[in-house]
VOGU-3710 file (C-alpha; in Angstrom, 3 decimals, decimal comma):
1> mqdrevlrsl> 168,833/-79,059/-11,085  169,208/-82,114/-8,894  171,898/-81,491/-6,268  171,242/-84,134/-3,591  172,175/-81,947/-0,633  169,855/-79,194/-1,806  167,036/-81,643/-2,490  167,336/-83,025/1,041  166,818/-79,523/2,426  163,664/-79,114/0,314
11> gpgafeyayi> 162,053/-82,114/1,949  160,495/-85,369/0,844  159,101/-85,493/-2,657  161,481/-82,894/-4,092  163,353/-84,412/-7,011  164,459/-81,317/-8,934  164,397/-77,518/-8,800  164,906/-74,449/-10,962  167,852/-72,232/-10,105  168,415/-68,524/-10,711
21> ssmavapavr> 172,119/-68,450/-11,507  172,514/-64,687/-11,635  170,394/-61,595/-11,286  171,657/-58,025/-11,230  170,380/-54,505/-11,785  172,736/-51,699/-12,779  173,243/-49,163/-9,976  171,980/-46,297/-12,151  168,524/-47,874/-12,510  167,980/-49,442/-9,087
31> rrglaqalll> 164,863/-48,762/-6,993  162,614/-48,789/-10,072  161,118/-52,275/-9,718  163,445/-53,983/-12,171  164,677/-56,625/-9,711  161,092/-57,448/-8,804  160,181/-57,744/-12,491  163,149/-60,059/-13,106  162,236/-62,202/-10,124  158,592/-62,447/-11,185
41> aaqqqallws> 159,684/-63,421/-14,705  161,908/-66,161/-13,250  159,020/-67,425/-11,125  156,736/-67,467/-14,173  159,322/-69,382/-16,186  159,757/-71,927/-13,392  155,990/-72,506/-13,448  156,064/-72,944/-17,233  158,720/-75,618/-16,690  156,489/-77,230/-14,032
51> qhhlllhvyd> 159,100/-76,538/-11,374  157,707/-76,232/-7,857  160,986/-75,111/-6,287  162,990/-72,045/-7,359  166,314/-71,445/-5,641  169,126/-68,898/-5,725  172,154/-67,750/-3,776  172,412/-64,294/-2,242  175,021/-62,732/0,016  173,476/-62,184/3,443
61> dnlpavklyl> 174,882/-58,643/3,558  172,935/-57,720/0,399  169,974/-56,561/2,464  167,865/-55,079/-0,370  168,050/-58,378/-2,262  167,382/-60,460/0,857  164,307/-58,324/1,620  163,062/-58,710/-1,958  163,383/-62,484/-1,886  161,718/-62,798/1,525
71> khgfkqiaad> 158,879/-60,552/0,324  158,314/-62,969/-2,557  158,168/-66,061/-0,377  161,743/-67,282/-0,538  163,140/-68,914/2,600  166,712/-69,468/3,686  167,593/-73,148/3,558  171,355/-72,884/4,017  174,121/-70,380/4,680  177,744/-70,296/3,666
81> psw> 180,199/-70,256/6,532  181,548/-66,895/7,624  185,120/-66,472/6,496
//
């Protein structure tokens, strides 16, 4: 992807990025490592595509997901306004 506003937040030299558009694990099978496996697969695919930046959106009140992404090196670069 090449959204200019996003690229500016990634810093100089960033000209594109991979984006995880959706990731979900059914409630009945949570806490079994599936989200981590999905995230690692997405990171592997981004590397295969020679993408150095992998981005996603997550609701800040989804604490398990936020913790997972932080654990895997993701950083917050923007936040939606509170409604």
